[in-house]
NUDRENTOR-423013 format. One record per residue (C-alpha): chain; x negated, y negated, z negated; residue number from 1. Coordinates in steps of 0.05 Angstrom, whole numbers, plus 5000, padded with zeros to 4 digits. Layout:
N
KOLSE  c    px    py    pz    k
KOLSE  A     X     Y     Z  NUM
...
END
This chain:
233
KOLSE  c    px    py    pz    k
KOLSE  A  8709  5333  6285    1
KOLSE  A  8665  5303  6343    2
KOLSE  A  8609  5254  6343    3
KOLSE  A  8627  5184  6363    4
KOLSE  A  8570  5137  6393    5
KOLSE  A  8565  5066  6360    6
KOLSE  A  8531  5008  6396    7
KOLSE  A  8510  4944  6372    8
KOLSE  A  8493  4889  6429    9
KOLSE  A  8436  4846  6422   10
KOLSE  A  8423  4784  6464   11
KOLSE  A  8427  4790  6539   12
KOLSE  A  8479  4846  6528   13
KOLSE  A  8419  4896  6515   14
KOLSE  A  8431  4956  6468   15
KOLSE  A  8386  4946  6408   16
KOLSE  A  8416  5002  6368   17
KOLSE  A  8455  5064  6376   18
KOLSE  A  8481  5112  6316   19
KOLSE  A  8524  5169  6312   20
KOLSE  A  8583  5182  6262   21
KOLSE  A  8630  5236  6253   22
KOLSE  A  8702  5225  6254   23
KOLSE  A  8763  5252  6278   24
KOLSE  A  8771  5229  6350   25
KOLSE  A  8797  5248  6416   26
KOLSE  A  8751  5264  6470   27
KOLSE  A  8759  5206  6520   28
KOLSE  A  8761  5211  6576   29
KOLSE  A  8782  5284  6579   30
KOLSE  A  8815  5326  6632   31
KOLSE  A  8839  5400  6613   32
KOLSE  A  8838  5440  6680   33
KOLSE  A  8846  5509  6653   34
KOLSE  A  8782  5537  6686   35
KOLSE  A  8774  5599  6650   36
KOLSE  A  8837  5612  6608   37
KOLSE  A  8895  5574  6582   38
KOLSE  A  8854  5534  6531   39
KOLSE  A  8903  5559  6471   40
KOLSE  A  8961  5519  6498   41
KOLSE  A  9022  5558  6477   42
KOLSE  A  9089  5576  6508   43
KOLSE  A  9159  5546  6491   44
KOLSE  A  9167  5589  6424   45
KOLSE  A  9096  5569  6405   46
KOLSE  A  9083  5645  6389   47
KOLSE  A  9041  5663  6450   48
KOLSE  A  8984  5631  6492   49
KOLSE  A  9005  5610  6561   50
KOLSE  A  8989  5656  6621   51
KOLSE  A  8937  5637  6664   52
KOLSE  A  8913  5648  6737   53
KOLSE  A  8850  5633  6777   54
KOLSE  A  8885  5607  6834   55
KOLSE  A  8946  5572  6863   56
KOLSE  A  8938  5505  6826   57
KOLSE  A  8948  5437  6854   58
KOLSE  A  8874  5440  6883   59
KOLSE  A  8881  5510  6896   60
KOLSE  A  8842  5528  6833   61
KOLSE  A  8859  5554  6767   62
KOLSE  A  8920  5534  6722   63
KOLSE  A  8963  5558  6666   64
KOLSE  A  9039  5580  6667   65
KOLSE  A  9099  5605  6633   66
KOLSE  A  9168  5630  6641   67
KOLSE  A  9230  5599  6609   68
KOLSE  A  9302  5632  6607   69
KOLSE  A  9354  5574  6601   70
KOLSE  A  9407  5624  6573   71
KOLSE  A  9407  5590  6508   72
KOLSE  A  9399  5518  6534   73
KOLSE  A  9456  5474  6542   74
KOLSE  A  9463  5423  6598   75
KOLSE  A  9430  5361  6570   76
KOLSE  A  9387  5396  6522   77
KOLSE  A  9314  5383  6519   78
KOLSE  A  9271  5447  6510   79
KOLSE  A  9197  5443  6503   80
KOLSE  A  9157  5485  6556   81
KOLSE  A  9085  5476  6537   82
KOLSE  A  9052  5465  6471   83
KOLSE  A  8984  5433  6461   84
KOLSE  A  8979  5429  6382   85
KOLSE  A  8926  5421  6334   86
KOLSE  A  8943  5488  6296   87
KOLSE  A  8931  5523  6359   88
KOLSE  A  8867  5492  6369   89
KOLSE  A  8891  5471  6441   90
KOLSE  A  8834  5451  6484   91
KOLSE  A  8788  5453  6424   92
KOLSE  A  8823  5396  6393   93
KOLSE  A  8802  5349  6449   94
KOLSE  A  8870  5312  6447   95
KOLSE  A  8871  5308  6368   96
KOLSE  A  8854  5239  6341   97
KOLSE  A  8872  5162  6336   98
KOLSE  A  8892  5145  6405   99
KOLSE  A  8898  5071  6386  100
KOLSE  A  8825  5065  6365  101
KOLSE  A  8806  5115  6418  102
KOLSE  A  8832  5062  6473  103
KOLSE  A  8870  5112  6509  104
KOLSE  A  8920  5081  6555  105
KOLSE  A  8951  5139  6599  106
KOLSE  A  8967  5210  6591  107
KOLSE  A  8981  5254  6656  108
KOLSE  A  8988  5323  6676  109
KOLSE  A  9007  5362  6738  110
KOLSE  A  9067  5408  6734  111
KOLSE  A  9106  5456  6776  112
KOLSE  A  9171  5487  6771  113
KOLSE  A  9212  5536  6812  114
KOLSE  A  9285  5523  6784  115
KOLSE  A  9312  5509  6856  116
KOLSE  A  9333  5440  6826  117
KOLSE  A  9296  5377  6806  118
KOLSE  A  9277  5369  6741  119
KOLSE  A  9261  5308  6692  120
KOLSE  A  9198  5318  6650  121
KOLSE  A  9182  5288  6582  122
KOLSE  A  9131  5289  6531  123
KOLSE  A  9133  5284  6459  124
KOLSE  A  9074  5259  6420  125
KOLSE  A  9066  5270  6346  126
KOLSE  A  9019  5287  6284  127
KOLSE  A  8998  5358  6265  128
KOLSE  A  9060  5350  6212  129
KOLSE  A  9105  5344  6278  130
KOLSE  A  9150  5292  6248  131
KOLSE  A  9159  5235  6266  132
KOLSE  A  9140  5227  6334  133
KOLSE  A  9154  5191  6404  134
KOLSE  A  9185  5219  6465  135
KOLSE  A  9170  5187  6533  136
KOLSE  A  9200  5209  6598  137
KOLSE  A  9174  5213  6668  138
KOLSE  A  9227  5178  6711  139
KOLSE  A  9211  5211  6774  140
KOLSE  A  9243  5285  6777  141
KOLSE  A  9196  5339  6793  142
KOLSE  A  9219  5374  6855  143
KOLSE  A  9224  5450  6854  144
KOLSE  A  9161  5486  6884  145
KOLSE  A  9119  5424  6885  146
KOLSE  A  9056  5408  6841  147
KOLSE  A  9072  5339  6819  148
KOLSE  A  9035  5292  6773  149
KOLSE  A  9073  5267  6709  150
KOLSE  A  9043  5197  6677  151
KOLSE  A  9059  5163  6614  152
KOLSE  A  9035  5101  6597  153
KOLSE  A  9009  5095  6525  154
KOLSE  A  9033  5025  6503  155
KOLSE  A  9086  5000  6457  156
KOLSE  A  9115  4962  6514  157
KOLSE  A  9121  5020  6560  158
KOLSE  A  9199  5030  6581  159
KOLSE  A  9186  5102  6587  160
KOLSE  A  9191  5114  6511  161
KOLSE  A  9261  5130  6494  162
KOLSE  A  9251  5148  6415  163
KOLSE  A  9199  5137  6359  164
KOLSE  A  9246  5177  6309  165
KOLSE  A  9250  5116  6260  166
KOLSE  A  9178  5098  6256  167
KOLSE  A  9135  5060  6310  168
KOLSE  A  9082  5063  6362  169
KOLSE  A  9027  5049  6317  170
KOLSE  A  9049  5104  6264  171
KOLSE  A  9051  5156  6315  172
KOLSE  A  8993  5142  6358  173
KOLSE  A  8943  5132  6303  174
KOLSE  A  8948  5204  6290  175
KOLSE  A  8960  5251  6346  176
KOLSE  A  8963  5327  6331  177
KOLSE  A  9013  5352  6380  178
KOLSE  A  9030  5346  6454  179
KOLSE  A  9097  5382  6473  180
KOLSE  A  9115  5375  6548  181
KOLSE  A  9185  5396  6565  182
KOLSE  A  9249  5382  6611  183
KOLSE  A  9315  5357  6607  184
KOLSE  A  9366  5411  6626  185
KOLSE  A  9411  5395  6686  186
KOLSE  A  9481  5419  6693  187
KOLSE  A  9458  5470  6745  188
KOLSE  A  9416  5510  6694  189
KOLSE  A  9458  5498  6634  190
KOLSE  A  9462  5570  6601  191
KOLSE  A  9437  5603  6666  192
KOLSE  A  9408  5669  6651  193
KOLSE  A  9348  5668  6698  194
KOLSE  A  9276  5659  6686  195
KOLSE  A  9243  5596  6714  196
KOLSE  A  9167  5594  6722  197
KOLSE  A  9129  5527  6700  198
KOLSE  A  9055  5516  6719  199
KOLSE  A  9012  5462  6685  200
KOLSE  A  8944  5431  6701  201
KOLSE  A  8901  5375  6696  202
KOLSE  A  8922  5352  6629  203
KOLSE  A  8885  5288  6616  204
KOLSE  A  8879  5227  6576  205
KOLSE  A  8844  5165  6597  206
KOLSE  A  8816  5104  6562  207
KOLSE  A  8825  5030  6578  208
KOLSE  A  8771  5008  6631  209
KOLSE  A  8737  4968  6577  210
KOLSE  A  8726  5031  6534  211
KOLSE  A  8706  5072  6589  212
KOLSE  A  8649  5020  6610  213
KOLSE  A  8620  5009  6537  214
KOLSE  A  8619  5089  6541  215
KOLSE  A  8577  5087  6602  216
KOLSE  A  8529  5030  6573  217
KOLSE  A  8523  5075  6513  218
KOLSE  A  8495  5134  6556  219
KOLSE  A  8451  5094  6598  220
KOLSE  A  8420  5065  6532  221
KOLSE  A  8409  5130  6507  222
KOLSE  A  8376  5161  6573  223
KOLSE  A  8334  5098  6579  224
KOLSE  A  8311  5106  6503  225
KOLSE  A  8290  5176  6519  226
KOLSE  A  8252  5156  6581  227
KOLSE  A  8214  5102  6543  228
KOLSE  A  8194  5151  6489  229
KOLSE  A  8171  5201  6544  230
KOLSE  A  8128  5148  6571  231
KOLSE  A  8098  5129  6505  232
KOLSE  A  8072  5197  6491  233
END
């Protein structure tokens, strides 16, 4: 549960009232940079927290990582590699909430893999109940050994969404509790008994510009009120 700031605008666009209310909402904007640990993001099985290192990320800083063996994964299958889920308290619950009401329009992450072949990444979004969900693909394959951003437009019109599992965009994104990032297994890796290392960093949600601007106005209004009260004393 997080504090959401509400605003009422008076004449001339001046803020005349600021209030706070508690509700389940994502922290927007937010970036998980894994600065001190793996932030409770979990491995493919969901049983263990990701590994963490303090250097080597896309900006030479810290990142989280895990190993995955494709021995039990057939070509064309879609194993999940990274799990940011509400029951794990991943990122302190920063991604959990109603993404539609929160105005979130983009989800991105920096990823790296050393399989030796390009891999197509996807993200599955769902509630804490895990079903139904929505799966979106990143059209540009991620080359081996290179940190690469993967980006997903959070919009019902986005061609990246390939499945809503019998439901629709509004149902899924009004109640996000799970983020599951994975890959499509190419023929070269199908049933290959070899460990591949996957890294992740800078997992981000971004609001529409209008929402971000309103949030900034609210912060300015609060700061001005505090200055005014200080001068009045």
